[in-house]
DRENLUMNU-20537 format. One line per field, with one value per residue (C-alpha): residue number from 0; x, y, z. Coordinates in pm, 1 decimal. Example, Ala and Ser with C-alpha at 12.3 -4.5 7.8 and 13.67 -1.06 7.14 Angstrom:
REM DRENLUMNU-20537
nr: 0	1 $
c1: 1230.0	1367.0 $
c2: -450.0	-106.0 $
c3: 780.0	714.0 $
REM end
This chain:
REM DRENLUMNU-20537
nr: 0	1	2	3	4	5	6	7	8	9	10	11	12	13	14	15	16	17	18	19	20	21	22	23	24	25	26	27	28	29	30	31	32	33	34	35	36	37	38	39	40	41	42	43	44	45	46	47	48	49	50	51	52	53	54	55	56	57	58	59	60	61	62	63	64	65	66	67	68	69	70	71	72	73	74	75	76	77	78	79	80	81	82	83	84	85	86	87	88	89	90	91	92	93	94	95	96	97	98	99	100	101	102	103	104	105	106	107	108	109	110	111	112	113	114	115	116	117	118	119	120	121	122	123	124	125	126	127	128	129	130	131	132	133	134	135	136	137	138	139	140	141	142	143	144	145	146	147	148	149	150	151	152	153	154	155	156	157	158	159	160	161	162	163	164	165	166	167	168	169	170	171	172	173	174	175	176	177	178	179	180	181	182	183	184	185	186	187	188	189	190	191	192	193	194	195	196	197	198	199	200	201	202	203	204	205	206	207	208	209	210	211	212	213	214	215	216	217	218	219	220	221	222	223	224	225	226	227	228	229	230	231	232	233	234	235	236	237	238	239	240	241	242	243	244	245	246	247	248	249	250	251	252	253	254	255	256	257	258	259	260	261	262	263	264	265	266	267	268	269	270	271	272	273	274	275	276	277	278	279	280	281	282	283	284	285	286	287	288	289	290	291	292	293	294	295	296	297	298	299	300	301	302	303	304	305	306	307	308	309	310	311	312	313	314	315	316	317	318	319	320	321	322	323	324	325	326	327	328	329	330	331	332	333	334	335	336	337	338	339	340	341	342	343	344	345	346	347	348	349	350	351	352	353	354	355	356	357	358	359	360	361	362	363	364	365	366	367	368	369	370	371	372	373	374	375	376	377	378	379	380	381	382	383	384	385	386	387	388	389	390	391	392	393	394	395	396	397	398	399	400	401	402	403	404	405	406	407	408	409	410	411	412	413	414	415	416	417	418	419	420	421	422	423	424	425	426	427	428	429	430	431	432	433	434	435	436	437	438	439	440	441	442	443	444	445	446	447	448	449 $
c1: 5027.1	4693.2	4565.1	4356.1	4074.6	3937.8	3644.5	3401.9	3542.6	3884.5	3799.3	3630.6	3929.1	4143.6	3883.1	3933.2	4289.7	4298.0	4055.1	4371.4	4583.0	4399.1	4340.1	4726.5	4774.1	4491.6	4627.4	4426.7	4274.5	4253.7	4587.0	4747.7	4610.8	4875.6	4678.8	4342.7	4378.9	4579.6	4294.6	4050.7	4283.1	4360.3	3990.8	3953.5	4277.9	4133.8	3844.9	4077.9	4321.3	4038.0	3912.6	4278.6	4302.4	3992.1	4092.9	4440.5	4417.5	4578.8	4882.3	5033.4	4838.0	4838.1	4507.4	4591.3	4314.4	4096.2	4256.4	4590.4	4440.2	4262.4	4588.4	4779.8	4517.4	4501.8	4910.6	4959.2	4658.8	4796.3	5153.1	5002.9	4781.4	5092.1	5314.3	5074.2	4966.3	5293.1	5374.1	5106.6	5217.3	5032.2	4703.6	4525.4	4297.8	4047.2	4033.7	3910.9	3558.7	3441.9	3095.1	2968.6	2854.8	3253.9	3248.9	2943.5	3106.9	3429.5	3209.1	2997.4	3150.5	2852.8	2751.7	2612.7	2847.3	3103.7	3467.2	3407.3	3098.5	3310.1	3616.4	3376.8	3178.7	3529.6	3666.1	3364.2	3334.8	3693.5	3733.6	3441.9	3577.1	3929.6	3746.3	3575.6	3854.2	4077.9	3805.5	3779.1	4162.8	4159.6	3920.7	4094.8	4371.8	4175.2	3998.7	4143.9	4213.2	4428.5	4409.3	4611.4	4338.4	4087.1	3848.4	3598.4	3770.9	3980.9	3830.2	3912.4	4241.4	4477.1	4523.2	4110.5	4069.9	4035.0	4035.8	4005.9	3783.2	3727.6	3490.4	3597.7	3271.5	3305.4	3108.4	2855.8	3007.2	3369.2	3688.0	3704.2	4077.4	3983.9	3721.3	3937.4	4105.3	4274.3	4248.1	4194.0	4454.8	4299.4	3909.3	3703.7	3381.9	3106.6	2811.9	2577.8	2184.0	2094.2	2051.1	2445.3	2497.5	2626.5	2904.2	2962.1	2996.1	3277.1	3422.9	3455.5	3581.5	3915.8	3976.0	4129.8	4011.7	4289.7	4006.7	3708.4	3397.4	3151.7	2867.8	2657.9	2306.3	2124.6	1841.7	1765.7	1797.1	2024.0	1860.6	1870.3	2240.6	2277.3	2269.6	2640.9	2859.1	3073.9	2808.3	2752.3	3109.5	3041.8	2941.7	2596.7	2495.0	2183.2	2064.4	1826.4	1928.9	2292.5	2625.9	2921.7	3058.0	2786.4	2856.5	3235.7	3200.3	2949.6	3058.2	3456.8	3609.7	3952.6	3945.3	3714.2	3920.5	4256.9	4325.3	4345.3	4671.3	4485.3	4107.3	3935.6	3607.5	3480.9	3168.9	2950.8	3035.7	3373.2	3492.5	3764.4	3873.7	4238.1	4231.4	4373.4	4374.1	4670.4	4911.4	4783.0	4896.9	5228.9	5305.7	5126.9	5426.6	5676.8	5632.7	5519.8	5193.0	4985.2	4665.5	4594.7	4359.6	4384.8	4476.7	4145.5	4066.8	4111.6	3802.7	3505.4	3429.0	3752.3	3723.1	4138.5	4432.5	4597.2	4396.5	4418.2	4611.7	4953.3	5024.2	5405.0	5428.8	5353.5	5288.6	5255.5	5251.5	5214.4	5074.8	5015.5	4666.6	4491.1	4658.7	4594.6	4473.8	4761.4	4951.1	5190.2	5336.1	5318.5	4946.2	4618.3	4489.1	4844.4	4983.9	4884.9	4539.4	4319.9	3949.1	3669.1	3526.0	3778.7	4044.8	4248.1	4393.3	4678.3	4568.5	4750.4	4617.9	4264.9	4293.0	4355.7	4101.7	3812.6	3855.3	3818.7	3483.2	3219.3	2915.0	2653.1	2847.6	2756.6	2914.6	3251.8	3295.5	3613.3	3750.5	3987.2	4158.0	4228.9	4353.6	4721.9	4669.2	4691.5	5025.0	5353.1	5524.9	5147.4	5312.3	5535.8	5262.9	4987.6	4967.5	4784.3	4853.5	4854.0	4957.4	4623.7	4359.9	3990.9	3694.6	3463.6	3123.6	2943.8	2614.5	2370.2	2213.2	2287.6	2131.9	1791.2	1788.2	1710.3	1363.2	1226.5	1151.6	1064.6	1034.3	1388.9	1450.1	1600.1	1942.4	1937.4	1872.6	2162.1	2407.5	2328.9	2326.7	2742.9	2830.4	2681.3	2866.7	3203.0	3156.1	3079.6	3383.0	3623.8	3465.8	3506.6	3855.9	3993.0	3839.3	3993.1	4313.3	4261.3	4131.7	4443.5	4728.1	4546.7	4523.4	4898.2	4967.3	5118.4	5057.1	4892.3	5030.9	4873.9	4645.8	4467.2	4166.8	4174.1 $
c2: -31726.0	-31746.6	-31654.1	-31339.8	-31419.0	-31148.4	-31002.1	-30718.0	-30510.7	-30540.5	-30462.3	-30130.0	-30073.2	-30112.3	-29879.6	-29598.7	-29616.0	-29584.7	-29279.1	-29119.4	-29213.8	-29093.8	-28740.6	-28723.6	-28776.8	-28509.6	-28250.6	-27943.8	-27742.1	-28043.7	-28168.5	-27832.8	-27831.1	-27884.7	-27770.3	-27885.2	-28215.3	-28417.9	-28351.6	-28503.3	-28796.3	-28858.8	-28914.0	-29156.9	-29351.5	-29418.6	-29574.4	-29777.0	-29875.5	-29959.2	-30201.7	-30345.2	-30428.3	-30614.8	-30818.3	-30877.2	-30939.7	-31242.1	-31124.1	-30802.7	-30690.9	-31031.6	-30973.9	-30620.1	-30474.7	-30223.1	-29889.3	-30013.5	-30076.8	-29725.9	-29537.8	-29748.4	-29681.6	-29305.0	-29297.3	-29443.4	-29248.7	-28959.8	-29030.3	-29177.7	-28840.7	-28620.2	-28771.1	-28785.4	-28389.8	-28275.5	-28383.1	-28142.0	-27788.9	-27542.9	-27386.4	-27047.6	-27162.8	-26893.2	-27046.6	-27414.2	-27459.3	-27773.7	-27847.6	-27807.7	-28177.0	-28240.8	-28085.8	-28303.4	-28608.8	-28533.7	-28493.8	-28796.0	-29112.0	-29268.6	-29029.0	-29160.9	-28959.7	-29203.3	-29133.3	-29112.3	-28861.4	-28643.0	-28645.3	-28545.8	-28276.6	-28103.2	-28156.6	-27996.1	-27721.3	-27648.8	-27651.6	-27455.9	-27161.8	-27147.7	-27096.7	-26835.2	-26676.3	-26680.1	-26491.0	-26255.2	-26182.9	-26152.7	-25882.4	-25712.1	-25687.6	-25578.1	-25317.2	-24942.5	-24700.7	-24419.9	-24172.7	-23894.2	-23872.7	-23606.7	-23643.5	-23860.9	-23988.8	-24237.2	-24528.7	-24433.9	-24485.5	-24175.2	-24183.2	-24120.1	-23839.7	-23453.9	-23250.0	-22928.6	-22782.8	-22453.7	-22263.9	-22368.3	-22433.5	-22749.2	-22887.0	-23171.1	-23348.0	-23472.9	-23540.2	-23384.9	-23333.3	-23081.1	-22891.6	-22599.7	-22410.6	-22222.8	-22230.4	-21877.8	-21790.4	-21523.9	-21477.9	-21152.6	-21159.7	-20887.1	-20839.0	-20676.7	-20549.4	-20525.2	-20133.1	-20151.5	-20315.7	-20054.7	-20021.1	-20388.1	-20396.6	-20113.6	-20295.6	-20638.9	-20527.0	-20418.6	-20791.5	-21019.8	-21354.6	-21455.1	-21412.5	-21631.2	-21390.9	-21465.1	-21246.6	-21299.4	-21165.3	-21026.2	-20882.2	-21248.9	-21121.9	-21303.2	-21370.6	-21014.1	-21010.6	-21212.5	-20868.1	-20857.4	-21105.6	-21181.1	-21260.8	-21583.3	-21715.7	-21595.7	-21786.3	-21643.2	-21721.9	-21576.3	-21551.2	-21239.1	-20923.5	-21124.1	-20962.5	-21059.0	-21183.0	-21439.4	-21513.5	-21557.5	-21792.2	-22037.2	-22026.4	-21931.5	-22205.0	-22242.6	-22598.7	-22412.5	-22134.5	-22327.1	-22290.3	-21913.7	-21742.0	-21398.9	-21368.9	-21028.1	-20958.2	-20639.4	-20437.8	-20331.7	-19930.6	-19862.5	-19658.0	-19850.1	-19602.5	-19594.8	-19975.0	-20252.4	-20598.9	-20731.4	-20461.4	-20466.5	-20825.9	-20726.1	-20502.4	-20701.0	-20956.9	-20711.3	-20569.5	-20900.6	-20801.1	-21112.1	-20874.6	-20555.3	-20310.5	-20048.7	-19681.5	-19465.9	-19141.3	-18884.6	-18683.2	-18924.1	-19241.1	-19209.5	-19309.7	-19420.6	-19233.8	-19594.7	-19655.7	-19295.0	-19287.2	-19129.1	-19001.9	-19070.5	-19415.5	-19767.8	-19929.3	-19775.5	-20018.5	-19712.9	-19388.9	-19097.6	-19124.4	-18861.2	-18806.1	-19112.1	-19356.6	-19565.3	-19708.0	-19849.8	-19745.5	-20081.9	-20159.9	-20087.7	-19821.0	-19684.6	-19994.9	-20351.7	-20246.0	-20250.0	-20194.3	-20416.9	-20285.2	-20389.9	-20634.3	-20880.4	-21201.5	-21452.2	-21783.8	-21842.7	-21545.4	-21623.5	-21977.0	-21814.4	-21523.7	-21752.2	-21952.7	-21606.0	-21497.8	-21566.9	-21736.0	-21518.2	-21175.0	-21103.4	-20724.3	-20798.2	-20477.4	-20514.9	-20788.0	-20549.4	-20485.4	-20824.1	-20926.8	-20846.6	-21192.9	-21413.7	-21286.2	-21202.2	-20973.2	-20775.6	-20443.0	-20585.7	-20832.7	-20584.3	-20279.1	-20035.6	-20033.3	-19646.9	-19644.6	-19861.1	-19692.2	-19660.8	-19447.1	-19554.7	-19418.6	-19521.4	-19624.7	-19712.4	-20030.5	-20263.2	-20006.9	-20041.2	-20401.7	-20372.7	-20328.7	-20045.1	-20135.5	-19883.0	-19589.3	-19622.4	-19645.0	-19940.7	-19822.4	-19723.2	-20065.3	-20207.3	-19947.0	-20043.1	-20398.5	-20321.7	-20172.8	-20409.3	-20709.4	-20499.9	-20491.6	-20875.0	-20984.0	-20790.8	-20951.2	-21294.9	-21265.8	-21129.4	-21417.6	-21661.0	-21551.2	-21540.9	-21867.3	-22012.7	-21821.9	-21943.3	-22311.4	-22317.7	-22137.8	-21830.5	-21453.7	-21284.0	-20980.5	-20662.4	-20615.5	-20906.6	-20722.3	-20671.8 $
c3: 6587.0	6462.0	6129.4	6099.0	5837.5	5600.3	5726.8	5608.3	5916.2	5768.0	5413.5	5549.0	5717.3	5377.4	5230.3	5475.7	5460.2	5105.3	5120.6	5302.4	5058.4	4770.7	4975.3	5008.4	4632.0	4539.1	4724.2	4712.3	5046.6	5245.6	5169.4	5281.4	5605.3	5857.7	6143.1	6126.9	5940.1	6232.0	6447.5	6203.5	6131.2	6506.2	6566.7	6268.3	6368.4	6706.7	6548.6	6300.5	6555.0	6775.0	6508.3	6435.9	6811.6	6796.3	6515.0	6629.2	7011.7	6990.2	6803.4	6866.3	7190.9	7354.8	7582.5	7749.1	7950.9	7854.3	7983.8	7829.4	7503.4	7527.4	7595.7	7318.7	7074.3	7175.2	7141.2	6791.6	6687.7	6769.7	6603.0	6306.1	6257.6	6360.3	6067.0	5793.9	5886.7	5909.5	5562.5	5423.7	5367.4	5561.9	5488.1	5627.1	5886.9	5793.1	5441.0	5560.0	5664.9	5787.4	5836.6	6193.8	6215.9	6269.0	6600.4	6712.2	6575.6	6799.0	7118.1	6995.7	6903.9	6844.1	6543.0	6221.3	5997.8	5806.8	5724.1	5389.6	5391.9	5640.3	5398.2	5123.0	5270.7	5376.7	5041.3	4867.8	5090.2	5103.3	4736.0	4676.8	4918.5	4757.2	4443.8	4593.4	4759.2	4431.3	4247.2	4535.0	4524.3	4160.9	4173.8	4433.7	4206.5	3924.5	4100.8	3998.8	4273.8	4225.2	4534.4	4334.6	4105.6	4137.1	4412.0	4309.9	4025.6	4216.6	4048.0	3689.7	3525.0	3526.5	3136.1	3068.7	3326.9	3172.1	3484.5	3288.1	3035.0	2819.6	2610.7	2312.8	2041.6	1867.9	1569.3	1587.5	1291.5	1132.3	1302.1	1696.6	1624.0	1323.9	1503.4	1588.0	1328.6	1665.8	2012.5	2170.9	2411.5	2611.7	2765.0	2823.6	2982.8	2997.4	3213.4	2987.5	2944.7	2598.3	2647.7	2636.1	2315.1	2133.1	2398.3	2410.3	2046.8	2040.5	2340.0	2145.4	1856.2	2065.5	2109.3	1847.3	1719.3	1984.1	2252.6	2391.9	2419.3	2700.2	2789.9	3077.7	3052.8	3329.3	3154.6	3016.9	2628.4	2448.5	2081.2	2023.7	2000.1	1714.3	1469.7	1562.3	1358.8	1650.2	1876.6	1680.7	1838.9	2165.6	2471.4	2597.4	2982.3	3074.5	3472.2	3520.1	3777.6	3875.2	3921.7	3733.4	4059.5	4075.7	3746.0	3772.0	4117.9	3886.8	3543.8	3562.1	3790.0	3736.3	3596.2	3293.7	3224.2	3243.2	2881.1	2898.1	2979.3	3100.9	3193.3	3162.7	3380.8	3280.3	3329.2	3054.9	3085.5	2973.9	2694.7	2503.2	2241.2	2339.1	2453.6	2256.4	2404.9	2247.3	2315.7	2648.1	2732.4	2599.8	2845.0	3140.0	3047.9	3030.6	3375.3	3531.2	3595.4	3760.8	3836.2	3652.2	3490.1	3220.8	3367.6	3402.8	3256.2	3507.1	3451.1	3501.9	3727.7	3943.9	4279.9	4391.8	4271.0	4196.8	3923.5	3772.5	3443.8	3448.7	3084.5	3055.6	3191.2	3020.8	3390.8	3737.7	4050.5	4319.7	4402.3	4664.5	4820.4	5045.3	5407.1	5642.2	5372.4	5340.1	5654.9	5431.2	5090.7	4994.0	5090.8	4915.0	4811.4	4761.9	4613.3	4535.5	4439.4	4140.3	4129.6	4033.6	3733.3	3486.3	3614.6	3442.2	3611.0	3506.9	3528.8	3804.0	4004.8	3902.2	4076.6	4384.7	4341.3	4245.7	4574.3	4794.3	4598.3	4871.7	4717.3	4862.4	4838.2	4489.3	4445.2	4514.0	4722.9	4942.7	4684.9	4534.8	4882.6	4947.8	4582.9	4741.3	4905.1	4580.4	4457.7	4627.6	4612.0	4575.2	4536.6	4218.1	4082.9	4080.2	3875.1	3616.8	3237.0	3149.1	2813.3	2755.8	2925.0	2925.5	3059.6	3337.1	3205.7	3507.0	3360.3	3676.2	3506.3	3780.7	4012.6	3789.8	3851.6	4235.7	4396.1	4548.6	4951.4	5223.9	5001.7	4833.8	4504.8	4334.5	4292.2	4669.2	4770.3	4556.9	4661.1	5073.9	4993.7	4836.2	5160.6	5369.9	5146.3	5212.9	5603.4	5593.3	5343.9	5579.8	5880.2	5714.5	5603.7	5910.9	6110.9	5887.7	5905.3	6281.0	6322.2	6099.0	6324.5	6631.8	6539.6	6468.6	6783.7	6592.1	6723.3	6417.8	6262.5	6386.6	6099.5	5894.6	5738.7	5370.4 $
REM end
């Protein structure tokens, strides 16, 4: 056998084989490839084996013809590539990015790209992408997303979320935890004009320091109320010529008033000589009332028999109305009914009622007939407190906030709007209930109106 002398070609082959060994020891993304690297190595193996064949013609192959040599070289290259590739752990193919020049190299054996450059480029590209993917996965893990958080706050850690608020006044200095010597348990609101200041002053004095006081000013006059000492601890909200239900919808959201066990939403024209708020709440709790009002003195401002005060009772929950007015003794206006001039809501009942108030129906007419939808059984949870009673003075202050049109006085336009809103509200709630039953394939009850 002839001696094989060392040549530049053989040195180059040895150097390339060393590269493969270094890659195998180095590990990383290329050393993890089981599916793509054999493809690369097979191509390189062809080139190596072809050179080996040229050097060792007189030894191992002993003058084979060109076809046989090509086949043999290909087979050995495939086996060699498979053995090396199968020794590497698998890699996600989507994370290995080879340059487009590799494909052109495979198609064109005469490409000028060297094995060294090809491997270096693949290693750099794969390693860089691996670092990028690692950072991406790390970022995804660290991102906060809590679907059970309130809508819009899903990206916040739950322990920082404060979904509810209150009307507690806080100071601008000191330690926050020491701001409040006490937290009021109840809320009372009055929708007022300054002309009724004396009436409101008398009413506010019937509510203890356990009440947060909110005044909604429909005439824009707020600073004048500072003549009363209690006004300095009250909340004053002003918007000209707006009703209490307009204010309630916008400023008494259930999450804002969630700190209060009971919410009083009262008119300005109420006589309270025979009323005490703390005693009233005791009776409400005693009789399990979720929605209530004080009884009304019979000789003035009385519209419904249900709200008329019964002298020898603490509370009543039903009454007899005029013939034909009540189709069911447990339905309004014979039961499950209070008026809207002086309602009192439990926290849970108000959460339901607030959602039923319509943004554009500001007078609240018809709401009294629909309150029963928010508590069950309504004829037991809605009632009138007789032993703590008030007088409805029927001061037409809101009517004076209207505007004369078509020869009608301002109050006439306001009253006409009230009646129109009542019809609209009845229609909306009836249609909403029918749509609910229709979507579920249920036959609706005979009457779904308020």
